[in-house]
C-alpha positions as CSV (number, residue, x, y, z in Angstrom):
1,M,0.0,0.4,0.2
2,K,0.8,3.1,-0.7
3,K,2.6,6.1,2.0
4,K,-0.2,8.4,2.7
5,T,1.6,11.8,1.8
6,T,2.3,14.2,5.4
7,I,3.0,18.0,5.9
8,Y,6.5,15.9,6.5
9,D,7.1,15.0,3.1
10,I,5.6,18.8,2.0
11,A,8.0,20.4,3.9
12,K,11.2,18.5,2.7
13,V,10.4,18.8,-1.2
14,L,10.2,22.2,-0.4
15,G,13.5,22.8,1.9
16,V,11.1,24.5,4.7
17,N,9.8,23.7,8.2
18,V,6.6,21.8,9.1
19,A,5.3,24.5,10.9
20,T,5.1,26.8,7.9
21,V,4.0,24.0,5.7
22,S,1.1,24.1,8.5
23,R,0.4,27.5,8.7
24,A,0.1,27.8,4.6
25,L,-2.2,25.1,4.4
26,N,-4.3,26.1,7.1
27,G,-4.8,29.9,5.3
28,L,-2.9,31.5,8.1
29,T,-2.0,35.6,7.3
30,T,1.3,34.7,8.6
31,V,3.2,33.4,5.3
32,S,3.8,35.1,2.5
33,E,1.8,34.7,-0.8
34,A,4.7,33.4,-2.3
35,T,5.2,30.3,0.2
36,R,1.6,29.8,0.5
37,K,1.2,29.0,-3.2
38,S,4.6,27.1,-3.3
39,V,2.9,25.0,-0.6
40,E,-0.5,24.4,-2.1
41,E,0.9,23.5,-5.8
42,T,3.6,20.3,-3.7
43,A,0.8,19.6,-1.6
44,K,-1.5,18.9,-5.0
45,A,1.3,17.1,-6.8
46,L,2.0,15.2,-3.7
47,N,-1.8,13.9,-3.0
48,Y,-1.7,15.3,0.3
49,S,-5.4,15.3,2.0
50,P,-5.5,16.9,5.4
51,N,-5.9,14.5,8.6
52,R,-8.4,16.8,10.6
53,L,-9.2,14.2,12.8
54,A,-5.8,14.1,14.1
55,A,-5.5,17.7,14.4
56,A,-8.4,18.4,15.9
57,L,-7.2,15.6,18.4
58,K,-3.8,17.2,19.0
59,S,-4.8,21.2,19.0
60,G,-8.9,20.8,20.8
61,K,-10.2,22.7,17.4
62,T,-11.6,21.5,14.5
63,Y,-11.4,25.4,12.8
64,I,-15.1,24.5,11.3
65,I,-18.4,27.2,12.5
66,G,-22.0,26.0,12.3
67,I,-24.0,28.3,10.9
68,I,-27.4,28.0,10.7
69,V,-30.1,29.8,8.7
70,P,-33.1,29.4,8.2
71,S,-33.2,29.4,4.1
72,V,-30.1,29.3,1.7
73,Q,-32.9,30.1,-1.6
74,S,-33.0,33.9,0.5
75,H,-30.6,36.5,-1.4
76,F,-30.6,37.8,2.1
77,F,-28.4,35.2,4.2
78,A,-27.1,33.8,1.1
79,S,-25.1,37.2,1.4
80,I,-24.7,37.0,5.2
81,I,-23.1,33.0,5.0
82,N,-20.3,34.3,2.2
83,S,-19.2,37.5,3.8
84,I,-18.9,35.0,6.7
85,E,-16.9,32.9,4.6
86,E,-14.8,36.0,3.4
87,G,-14.8,37.7,7.2
88,L,-12.7,34.0,8.1
89,K,-10.4,34.1,5.6
90,G,-7.0,34.2,6.9
91,S,-8.1,32.7,9.9
92,G,-7.8,28.5,9.4
93,Y,-12.0,28.5,9.7
94,G,-14.2,26.7,7.5
95,V,-18.1,26.7,8.0
96,L,-20.4,23.9,8.3
97,L,-23.9,25.4,6.9
98,Y,-27.3,24.0,7.9
99,Q,-30.7,24.8,6.9
100,T,-34.1,24.8,9.1
101,N,-36.2,25.5,6.5
102,E,-38.1,27.5,9.1
103,S,-38.5,24.7,11.3
104,V,-38.3,24.5,15.5
105,A,-37.7,21.0,15.0
106,S,-34.9,20.9,12.4
107,E,-33.3,23.9,14.7
108,I,-33.1,21.4,16.8
109,K,-31.6,18.9,15.4
110,G,-29.4,20.8,13.1
111,V,-27.5,22.3,16.9
112,K,-27.1,19.1,18.2
113,T,-25.8,18.3,14.5
114,L,-23.0,20.2,14.9
115,M,-22.7,20.0,18.4
116,E,-21.7,16.1,17.5
117,A,-19.7,17.3,14.9
118,Q,-17.4,19.3,18.0
119,V,-17.6,22.9,16.1
120,D,-15.7,25.7,17.7
121,G,-18.8,28.1,17.5
122,I,-22.4,28.6,15.8
123,I,-23.5,31.3,14.2
124,A,-27.0,31.5,13.8
125,S,-30.5,32.7,12.6
126,L,-34.1,31.7,14.7
127,S,-36.1,29.5,12.5
128,L,-39.9,31.6,12.9
129,E,-41.5,28.6,14.6
130,T,-38.8,29.6,17.5
131,S,-39.7,31.0,20.9
132,D,-38.5,28.4,22.8
133,V,-34.8,29.1,22.5
134,S,-33.9,26.2,25.3
135,H,-32.1,24.0,22.8
136,F,-29.7,26.6,22.5
137,E,-28.7,26.8,26.0
138,E,-26.7,23.2,25.8
139,I,-24.3,25.2,23.9
140,I,-23.8,28.8,25.9
141,A,-23.6,25.9,29.0
142,Q,-20.3,23.8,27.1
143,N,-18.7,27.6,26.7
144,I,-19.1,27.3,22.6
145,P,-19.2,30.7,21.0
146,L,-22.5,31.7,20.0
147,I,-23.7,34.5,18.1
148,L,-27.5,35.0,17.3
149,F,-27.8,37.6,14.2
150,D,-31.2,39.0,12.5
151,R,-33.8,36.9,14.0
152,V,-32.5,37.1,17.9
153,S,-34.0,36.3,21.3
154,T,-33.4,38.4,23.9
155,S,-33.9,35.4,26.2
156,L,-30.4,34.4,25.4
157,K,-27.5,35.6,27.3
158,V,-25.1,35.8,24.2
159,S,-24.1,38.3,21.7
160,T,-26.1,39.9,18.7
161,V,-25.8,41.5,15.0
162,T,-29.0,42.9,13.6
163,M,-30.5,45.5,12.0
164,D,-32.3,48.4,13.5
165,D,-36.1,47.0,12.7
166,Y,-37.7,49.1,15.0
167,K,-36.2,52.2,12.5
168,A,-36.9,50.0,9.6
169,G,-40.9,49.6,10.0
170,Y,-40.8,53.3,10.4
171,L,-38.8,54.2,7.5
172,A,-41.0,51.8,5.6
173,A,-44.1,53.7,6.7
174,K,-42.6,56.7,6.6
175,H,-41.1,56.6,3.0
176,L,-44.8,55.6,2.0
177,I,-46.3,59.1,3.7
178,D,-43.8,60.8,2.2
179,Q,-45.0,59.5,-1.7
180,G,-48.0,61.0,-0.9
181,Y,-49.6,57.8,0.8
182,K,-52.6,57.9,3.0
183,N,-53.7,54.7,3.9
184,I,-51.2,51.9,4.5
185,G,-51.8,48.7,4.9
186,F,-49.7,45.7,6.3
187,I,-48.9,41.9,5.5
188,T,-46.6,40.1,7.6
189,T,-46.0,37.1,9.9
190,S,-48.1,36.0,12.7
191,H,-45.2,34.2,14.5
192,Q,-43.4,36.4,17.0
193,V,-40.6,37.5,15.8
194,M,-38.6,39.9,17.6
195,I,-37.6,41.6,13.8
196,F,-41.1,41.5,12.7
197,T,-43.2,42.1,15.6
198,E,-40.7,45.6,15.9
199,R,-41.3,46.6,12.1
200,L,-44.7,46.7,13.1
201,R,-44.0,48.8,16.0
202,G,-41.7,51.1,13.8
203,Y,-45.0,50.9,11.2
204,R,-47.2,52.2,13.8
205,A,-45.4,54.8,15.3
206,A,-44.7,56.5,12.0
207,L,-48.1,56.2,11.1
208,Q,-49.2,58.2,14.4
209,E,-46.7,60.9,14.4
210,N,-48.1,62.0,11.0
211,G,-51.6,62.1,12.0
212,I,-52.6,59.4,10.1
213,P,-54.9,56.4,11.7
214,V,-53.5,52.5,12.4
215,F,-56.8,50.3,10.5
216,E,-55.8,47.4,12.0
217,E,-58.1,45.5,9.9
218,N,-55.2,46.6,7.7
219,I,-52.8,44.5,9.3
220,I,-52.6,40.8,8.1
221,L,-50.9,38.3,9.8
222,G,-50.4,35.5,8.3
223,G,-47.6,33.9,6.2
224,L,-44.3,35.4,4.6
225,S,-44.1,33.9,0.7
226,I,-45.7,34.8,-2.8
227,K,-48.6,33.4,-2.0
228,D,-49.4,34.5,1.4
229,G,-48.3,38.3,-0.5
230,R,-51.2,37.3,-3.3
231,F,-54.0,36.4,-0.3
232,G,-53.2,39.0,1.4
233,A,-53.1,41.4,-1.1
234,G,-56.7,40.2,-2.2
235,K,-57.9,40.3,1.0
236,L,-56.4,43.8,1.9
237,M,-58.5,45.1,-1.8
238,R,-61.9,43.4,-0.7
239,G,-62.5,45.4,2.2
240,L,-64.1,48.2,3.2
241,N,-61.3,50.3,3.7
242,M,-59.5,49.4,1.1
243,P,-55.6,50.9,1.8
244,D,-53.7,53.0,-1.4
245,A,-50.1,51.3,-0.4
246,I,-49.0,48.3,1.0
247,I,-45.9,47.2,3.2
248,A,-44.8,43.4,2.8
249,G,-43.0,41.4,5.5
250,D,-40.1,40.3,2.5
251,D,-39.6,40.7,-1.3
252,F,-41.3,37.4,-1.7
253,T,-44.2,38.0,-0.3
254,A,-44.5,41.6,-2.0
255,L,-43.4,40.2,-5.9
256,G,-47.2,38.5,-4.5
257,V,-48.6,41.4,-3.8
258,I,-48.2,43.1,-6.8
259,K,-49.2,39.6,-9.0
260,K,-52.4,40.3,-7.3
261,L,-52.5,44.2,-8.3
262,K,-52.0,43.8,-11.4
263,E,-54.7,40.9,-12.0
264,I,-57.4,43.6,-10.8
265,G,-55.8,46.8,-12.5
266,L,-53.9,48.2,-9.8
267,S,-50.6,47.8,-10.1
268,P,-47.8,49.7,-8.5
269,P,-47.5,52.6,-7.5
270,K,-51.4,53.4,-8.2
271,V,-51.4,51.0,-5.1
272,G,-47.5,51.5,-3.6
273,V,-46.0,48.2,-2.3
274,L,-42.7,48.1,-0.2
275,G,-40.8,44.9,0.7
276,F,-37.9,43.8,3.3
277,A,-34.4,42.8,2.4
278,N,-33.6,43.9,-0.9
279,E,-33.3,40.8,-2.8
280,V,-31.9,40.7,-6.3
281,F,-35.0,40.1,-8.6
282,S,-36.7,43.9,-6.8
283,A,-34.2,45.6,-9.6
284,Y,-35.6,43.2,-11.9
285,I,-39.5,42.7,-12.0
286,T,-42.1,45.2,-13.6
287,P,-42.6,47.7,-11.4
288,S,-39.6,47.3,-10.0
289,L,-39.7,47.0,-5.8
290,T,-38.9,48.9,-3.5
291,S,-37.5,47.7,-0.6
292,I,-35.7,48.2,2.6
293,D,-32.1,47.1,2.4
294,Q,-30.9,45.0,5.6
295,H,-27.0,45.1,4.7
296,P,-26.5,41.2,4.5
297,N,-22.6,41.7,3.8
298,E,-22.5,43.9,6.8
299,I,-23.9,41.7,8.9
300,G,-22.0,38.6,7.8
301,K,-18.7,40.5,8.3
302,E,-19.7,41.4,11.4
303,C,-20.8,38.1,13.2
304,A,-17.4,37.0,11.3
305,K,-15.5,39.7,13.8
306,L,-17.6,39.1,16.4
307,F,-16.6,35.1,16.2
308,L,-12.8,35.4,16.1
309,K,-13.1,38.0,18.7
310,K,-15.3,35.8,20.8
311,I,-13.1,32.7,20.4
312,Q,-9.9,34.8,22.2
313,E,-12.4,35.0,25.5
314,T,-11.5,31.8,28.6
315,N,-15.3,32.6,29.2
316,Q,-17.9,33.2,26.4
317,E,-20.1,34.5,29.2
318,Q,-17.6,37.9,30.1
319,M,-18.4,40.1,27.1
320,I,-21.5,40.3,25.5
321,Y,-21.6,42.7,22.3
322,N,-24.5,44.0,20.6
323,I,-24.0,45.4,17.3
324,V,-26.9,46.7,15.4
325,L,-26.8,48.2,11.5
326,E,-28.7,50.8,10.6
327,P,-31.6,50.4,7.5
328,T,-31.9,51.9,4.5
329,V,-34.8,52.3,2.2
330,V,-34.2,51.5,-1.5
331,E,-36.4,53.8,-4.1
332,R,-38.1,52.1,-7.3
333,Q,-41.4,52.2,-9.1
334,S,-43.6,50.6,-6.9
335,S,-43.4,53.7,-4.7
336,A,-43.6,56.8,-6.6
337,K,-44.7,59.8,-5.8
338,L,-48.8,59.7,-5.8
339,F,-49.2,63.0,-7.2
340,L,-46.4,62.9,-10.1
341,L,-48.7,59.8,-11.5
342,P,-50.7,60.7,-14.6
343,L,-54.5,61.1,-14.4
344,L,-57.1,58.5,-15.7
């Protein structure tokens, strides 16, 4: 049987020490780019494959971070994952991804799976179904770094990276008011997830501040999907107090709203529409969709920076960091100024 190539073989071929080879293969920035390239090319030529189990047993670290997200189909979460990976470059850490599909049962399984894989930390965003967060307590109990982002829980004493969701809801409603809309509906999830309750609270505040009544019948609590957007818009437009603008809980729901409005001859901006997340498709549909940008790339970068800071601490309860980013409105055709529309 052919002997398996080791880092000692690579070091011997290149005439460097074993520590240099190890640092280069782990992507550490303490070696030059030229050395790293030479090591990687030699490793490839010698068919070297790392023994990660042995390395983990020796160091007590796997150099793997678990990431739990509700969905990888969303551009928002995909961008965050990509930015976390970018932020970890040069640190030697890789990621192990787990998708919950908005299921708390799947989330519990994901936590268990990642802990069994002995990841060095977990970065997570809660599912829509999650209210009881006790499955995350075991992570904290084992002194494993845990960072929550976007959808977080105040019940857990952990570091977080979030957007100012109250302000996001406020900005969404205020933008539509400034555009001339006076009766603004809201379609969002019935799940009591903090980011969505905070957005709704901000929406209420903006309306009240501008002397616009909040009609409870124009707040639809259901799901977040294209189908839910169509259903919610249909219900709102059949109501006695038909809104002249609709805020949707995310861009997919907003897409459903637009589809329904087109069907009944009220294509935006005749009825204004605004979503959240600034998904890629939002700029390319007709009419293009005004959306609240949650800056996922910044969220991912901050998560990576926070993890690298946390792993330096001996006790994960020593310091808790709460990073809050600012939302912005990306204005497009679906919320054009009402008073600029041609008379029909």
